[in-house]
C-alpha positions, 0 to 999 in steps of 0.5 A: 783148570780144577774143580771143588765139589762139597757136599752136606746134608743140604746139598752138594755145591761145585766151583771150577776155576780155569788155568790154575795148573800150566804144564810146561812145554819149555826145553831145560835152559843148562847152566852151572857155576865153577869154584874156581877160574883160575888154572890148575897144577896136575892133580888139581879139583874143581867142583861144578854147581848145576844151576839149569833152569826149566823143570829138569829132570836129567843132567850129563856132563861130560869131562874130557881129561877129568875123573870122572870123565862123565857124570849124572850128578848135579854138583860133581867134583872132577880131578885133572891129572894132566896138563892140557886144555880141557872143555866141560859140557853140560846137557840138561833134559826133560819131557820137552827135549834137551838143552843147548849144551853149557861149556866151560874150559879148564886149563891145567897148567904144566907142572914145570914152568917155561923158561925164560926168554919166552916168545909168542908172535900169535903167527899160528893163532892163540896156541895150546898152552894159552887159554881165553877167559870168556865170562859171557861166552860172546865175543872174545879174544881170537886170531886175525889173519893176514893183518900187516904187523909191526915189522911190515910183514902180514900175518895172524895176530891176536884180536879183541874185537871191541867193535862189534861187542854191544855187551859193555862192561865185559872183561875177557882174559887172554892168559899166558902159560907158566913162566919161571922168572929166574935170573937178575932182571925180566921184562915182559914185551908186546906189540899194541895196535888200537884206535879208539872211538870218541868219548868211549874208554875201552882198556887193557891190563897186565895182571900177574898171577902166581901159577896154579892158583888165584893169587893176584900178585899184581897188575903191571900194565894199565891203559885206558882210551882216556889214558894213552892206549891208542896207537893211532887216532880214532875211527869213530864209523869203521871196525879198525884194522891196522893199515901202516906200521906207525900203528903199532906201539911196543909196551915194555914192562918190568917184571922185577917184583916177581923175580924168582916166582913161577907166575903166568900173565892175563891180557884183560881186556874191558869192553866199552864198545869201542874199536878193535884192539890187536896184540902180537910179539909177547915177550918175556926176557932180560932185555933192558926196554930200548926207552931205559937205555942210553939214548938221545933227547928229543929236542920237541920234548923239554923238561925244567928245571933240570936237575931239580930237588926230589918231589918238586913240580917239573915243567914239561913242554910236549911235541905239537901233535894232534890227539891224545898223548900218553906222558911217563916218567920211568926210572933208570931200570924202566920201572913206571914212576908215574902216568898221565894223558894230555891232549896236544895241539898240531899248532902250539906246544902244550905245557903241564906240570908233574910232581917228580919222584923223590928218590934221587937218581936219573929218570926219563920222561916218555911222550907217546903221541896219538900217530905213535911217535915216540919222545923221550928227555932224561932229568936228574932228581938230587 
């Protein structure tokens, strides 16, 4: 408390008030912001800004691989001369003790981009050269050993654990090394397994960035539980683990728009507290996706009229199957023209219409049902 005493010729008066001053016994909470989340090229710099709380009297920064390697400044700037992945640590202290360390991962990309063909199966986990962006330092991309894979073998794959992840709205990214997209063609291929929870809309996107920068060049893939991400039927009560090879699907994406550039990829998982998503066998190469090669049309999928004029309505009669199906239209080189999702029936054929592309050429409708089956039908726009 505090006491105030005043005196004049007539005498003295005092007043005491309790609880005016509280001496904190709280240990600090270490925290900071960074000037960039994007990977660096060797020689790049990052500024760290202290935002720690609770009567901080001293700071201790650790910057392995950086210059300086340590600092007590509140807002240091650090240079990273060599490619690699480095963990920044900050602790804050006062008379009551020292905080739990706050960490951040810095990725310094190699000045030499990896040539294509490039392949990463994640058979030994998430390797050096890849990095994970985990904004809330909670659940994020990790490795899942002894998982049944698309080829029927068991081994390690990458996992985004949506099932136990209650922090709805978080975006966690799995980031590739820098790739040099030389040549006349480039495609991204990856194996995916995901079971939704009914009414919950997790999603996966693939974004393309310019190397050593935060410049987003484009988004080449985006699917959610509502728009065809699922590779199998919903699992509402149990955490999903692939139990059959048919629960995997290979996704094929054209990277033609980025030919001649050095880029890196981010697989961005958007959490809505649904079910687990598995990723394996990431490849970037010049191999044309199977879906764009000459193939037999599927009798269970019908499209008409065929041929038709550009920009007019195309009617689709879809296969009989239970669950949500993804319907895509691709051109002759595999570029996605349109995409939608529809609820199918196991007992009757569902019909729908979509507007055909305006440019003349050969196109393919691809219908991927909830059980992983892929149906195709080609059509011609005059």
